[in-house]
Residue, then its C-alpha position, 0 to 999 in steps of 0.5 A: m585761649q592761649n597761643v600755643f606754638r609747635i616748635g619743630q627741630i631737624v636734629p642730628s641723631s647724636n645731638t643732645t643739646m638742641e632739645t635742651e637749650i631751645p626748650a630752656m630758652l622758650l620755657a624761660r620766656q613763658q615766665i614773662r610772656p603769654e605764649r606757650f610752646t611744645f617741642h617736636s623733633s625728627r632725627m637724621r643719622m650722624k655720629k662723627v663730625v666729619k665732612e662725609e657723615l655731614a653730607a650723608m646726614d644733610a640728605e636726610s633733612d628732606r625726610c625730616a621736614v616732611e615728618l615734622s610737617d605731618a605734625r603741622v609744626d609752626v616753625l622748623g629749625y635745622a639744628c646742625l650748623v656745620a652740616i650746612m656750612a660744610m656744603g659750600h658758601g651760602y648753602h643755608r639759603k638753598s636748604e631753607q628754600r628746599l625744606k620749606a618747599h617740602t612742607i608746602e607739598n605736604g600741606g603743612d606750610a611752615p617757615v624753615i630756619t637753619s642754625a647756620g643762617a640764624l647765626v649769620d643773620a644774628l651778627r647782622v642784627i647786633g651790628a657786629r662786623r668783627i667777631a671771635v669764634v669758639a667751635p668744637y670741631m676739628k681744625p679743618l671743619t672749623e676753618l670751613v665754618v670760619d670761611y663760610i662766616r667770612n664769605e657772609g661779610y664778617e671778619v673773624v679776628d680770632y677763633r678756637a677749634l676744640e678738636i672734638p671729633d665725636n658728636l656725643e663728646v661735643g654734647r658733654h663738653d662742660p660749658a663752665r670751661l668756655p670762659a677760660i677758653v675765651s680769656q685766652m683769645n685776642l678780643a681787642d678788635a672783636d665787636a661780638i663773641v660767638l661762644s658756640a658756633c655749634v648747636q651741640m656744644p652746650s653754652l647757655p650757662a656761660v653766656a652771661k659770665v662771658e658777657a660780663m667778663t668781656g663787656k661784649p655781646v655774646i651769641t651762640a648758634a642756639i641763641a641765634t636759632a631761638y631768636a630766628m624762630l621767635k621772629a619767624l613766629d612774629l613773636e617778640p624775641v625776648v628771653p631772660g638770661a640768654g644774652a644780648l641778642l634776646s635781651g629785648a634790645y633788638 
């Protein structure tokens, strides 16, 4: 019998991208590997990407973890990078521990990853020290994200804040616009590019183009999350067409 893994995602209520990009990657992997995946979500309310709404939303993540553990998912992904990073340095570790404790209490023990933790870990995996970052947030939130990444030991050599406050509009941002945005950034000293420091801003279709254009590895919050999920499931982290991190080189 084939191995079927249940992928659980804790998703902001206005997020429309993580339930498309994560399945797109794992379904692409099904073309080259035998494992199969099903996808399950629980939602926490959030419409505007501002600190107050993010903090209120994060408080709902406990309920979501319990709901997903009711379904006995094999891994849980917390699909909002900025909500975690806005809560203070290193908060992804506290969040992952707390949510995992809820799954254990509910008899559905499963590894929990956050897109925030996945991103900072992915940079370590590819050996990047200096990075360039694209984010859709307003400038103050983007600066919080940059500060969080710097606190994890990375140098952010350049960043762009696209200043889109409405989370639905973030999900409608055309990924075809990303190569032009990157082309205006100072990448001379960057080891890698974070093409989307946000799991709601679509980026997957632009990753190969930006890698070809810059000659540098490109990761996104969604790609990093897929990598972390596969590692947590003890599966080979390989996905065709999803950039350097999932190429099989790591």
